[in-house]
C-alpha positions in Angstrom: 0.1 -0.1 0.1 2.8 2.5 0.7 4.2 2.1 -2.8 0.8 2.7 -4.2 0.0 5.6 -2.3 3.4 7.3 -2.9 2.6 6.7 -6.7 -0.9 8.2 -6.3 0.8 11.2 -4.5 3.4 11.6 -7.4 0.3 11.7 -9.8 -1.7 14.0 -8.1 1.2 16.3 -7.8 1.8 16.0 -11.4 -1.8 16.7 -12.3 -1.4 19.7 -10.2 1.7 21.0 -12.0 0.1 20.2 -15.4 -3.2 22.3 -14.5 -0.8 25.3 -13.3 1.3 25.1 -16.6 -2.2 25.1 -18.6 -3.4 27.9 -16.7 -0.2 30.0 -17.0 -0.3 29.3 -20.8 -3.9 30.5 -20.9 -3.2 33.5 -18.9 -0.3 34.5 -21.1 -2.6 34.0 -24.2 -5.3 36.2 -22.5 -7.7 33.4 -22.5 -7.7 33.4 -18.8 -8.2 36.5 -16.6 -7.3 35.5 -13.0 -8.9 37.5 -10.2 -6.3 39.2 -8.1 -8.6 39.2 -4.9 -8.3 35.3 -5.3 -4.8 34.7 -6.6 -2.9 37.2 -4.2 -4.4 35.3 -1.3 -3.5 31.9 -2.6 0.4 32.1 -2.4 0.0 32.9 1.6 -3.0 30.5 1.8 -1.4 27.5 0.2 1.8 27.8 2.2 -0.2 28.1 5.4 -2.3 25.3 4.5 0.4 23.0 3.5 2.2 23.5 6.9 -1.1 23.2 8.7 -2.2 20.0 6.8 1.2 18.6 7.2 1.4 19.2 10.9 -2.2 18.0 11.5 -1.8 14.9 9.5 1.7 14.1 10.1 1.9 12.4 6.6 4.0 13.8 3.9 2.6 11.8 1.3 -0.7 13.5 1.9 0.9 16.8 1.8 2.7 16.2 -1.6 0.1 18.0 -3.6 -0.2 20.9 -1.2 3.5 21.4 -1.4 3.4 21.6 -5.4 0.5 23.8 -5.0 2.3 26.3 -2.7 5.1 26.6 -5.1 3.1 26.7 -8.4 0.7 29.5 -6.9 3.6 31.7 -6.0 4.9 31.3 -9.6 1.6 31.8 -11.2 1.2 35.3 -9.3 4.7 36.4 -10.2 4.0 35.9 -13.8 0.6 37.5 -13.5 1.9 40.7 -11.8 4.8 40.8 -14.3 2.6 40.6 -17.3 -0.2 42.6 -15.8 -2.7 39.9 -16.3 -4.6 40.2 -13.1 -8.2 41.6 -12.8 -7.6 43.9 -9.7 -10.1 43.9 -7.0 -13.0 46.1 -6.3 -14.2 47.2 -3.0 -16.3 44.2 -2.1 -13.4 41.9 -3.4 -11.0 43.7 -1.1 -13.5 43.1 1.7 -13.5 39.4 0.9 -9.6 39.3 1.0 -9.7 41.0 4.3 -12.0 38.4 5.7 -9.9 35.6 4.2 -6.7 37.1 5.8 -8.5 37.4 9.1 -9.5 33.6 9.3 -6.0 32.8 8.3 -4.6 34.9 11.3 -7.0 33.3 13.7 -5.5 29.8 13.1 -2.4 31.1 14.9 -4.5 31.2 18.0 -5.0 27.5 17.9 -2.8 24.9 19.1 -5.0 22.1 17.9 -3.9 21.0 14.5 -7.5 20.0 13.7 -8.8 23.5 14.4 -6.3 25.1 12.4 -7.0 22.8 9.5 -10.7 23.5 9.6 -10.3 27.2 9.8 -7.8 27.1 6.9 -10.5 25.4 4.6 -13.0 28.2 5.5 -10.3 30.7 4.5 -9.7 28.9 1.3 -13.4 28.7 0.5 -13.8 32.5 1.1 -11.0 33.2 -1.4 -12.6 31.5 -4.0 -15.6 33.8 -3.9 -14.3 36.6 -6.2 -13.4 33.9 -8.9 -16.8 32.1 -8.6 -18.6 35.4 -8.9 -16.4 36.5 -11.9 -17.1 33.3 -13.8 -20.8 33.5 -13.3 -20.7 37.3 -14.5 -18.1 36.6 -17.2 -17.7 33.0 -18.3 -15.0 33.9 -20.8 -12.8 34.9 -17.7 -11.8 31.4 -17.1 -11.6 28.0 -19.2 -12.7 24.7 -17.7 -9.8 22.4 -18.4 -7.2 23.5 -15.7 -10.0 23.5 -13.0 -11.1 20.1 -13.7 -7.5 18.7 -13.7 -7.0 20.5 -10.3 -10.2 18.8 -9.1 -9.1 15.3 -10.3 -5.9 15.9 -8.3 -7.7 16.7 -5.2 -9.9 13.5 -5.7 -6.5 11.6 -5.9 -5.5 13.2 -2.6 -8.8 12.2 -1.1 -8.2 8.5 -2.2 -4.6 8.6 -0.7 -6.1 9.8 2.7 -8.8 7.1 2.7 -6.1 4.5 1.9 -3.8 5.8 4.5 -6.7 6.4 7.0 -5.6 7.1 10.5 -9.1 7.8 12.1 -8.7 11.4 11.8 -11.9 12.8 10.2 -10.4 16.4 9.8 -7.9 15.0 7.1 -10.8 14.6 4.8 -11.7 18.4 4.8 -9.1 19.8 2.8 -9.3 17.5 -0.2 -13.0 17.6 -0.4 -13.2 21.2 0.1 -10.8 22.0 -2.5 -12.4 19.3 -5.0 -15.7 20.9 -4.8 -14.5 24.5 -5.2 -12.4 23.7 -8.3 -14.9 21.3 -9.8 -17.6 24.2 -9.2 -15.5 26.7 -11.1 -14.8 24.1 -14.0 -18.6 23.3 -14.1 -19.8 26.8 -14.1 -17.4 27.5 -17.1 -18.2 24.4 -19.1 -22.0 24.7 -18.5 -21.9 28.1 -19.9 -19.5 27.4 -22.6 -21.9 24.5 -23.7 -25.0 26.7 -23.5 -23.4 29.2 -25.9 -22.2 26.7 -28.4 -18.7 27.2 -27.6 -16.5 24.3 -26.6 -13.7 26.0 -24.7 -11.6 23.1 -23.4 -7.9 24.5 -23.6 
């Protein structure tokens, strides 16, 4: 089982890297327009989430994808800022950013890894609000393929957690939370593209 879960961890990490590569390519080509209110938060949140998840699970195999996510998010944001590809936040988006940061700060007050983990997932969910609203109002701002690949990567992480089960239900929250959020963005984009007769898969 150890070999299988390590292989699944590597595969999920590779899927995550592939999705980030596709997203960066789309961003450079102008076919995806990332929301600054979401993406400026993610380097901070992914690093904190990686640390919290690693500490709470005590399992580096489960944390393989969060580690890749932390590095890739930072690279994407640097590219986006350098190329001026970000949609800069409006007032309500700034308020969402502040709420997410507040939740992130709260986790320092908890010595319990479980409490910190759950708080961090709430923070990640809040950070998705500008992107979800942006896709609903302007479906052309995102393309579905990277989001579905990210979702599949989190599904593999969920499988790893179940295989390496240690009777810690909180371990499930991170992969399930991110699986739902990424799949939601992809589904909203794909549904709108299909309804408008446009197959936008790259």
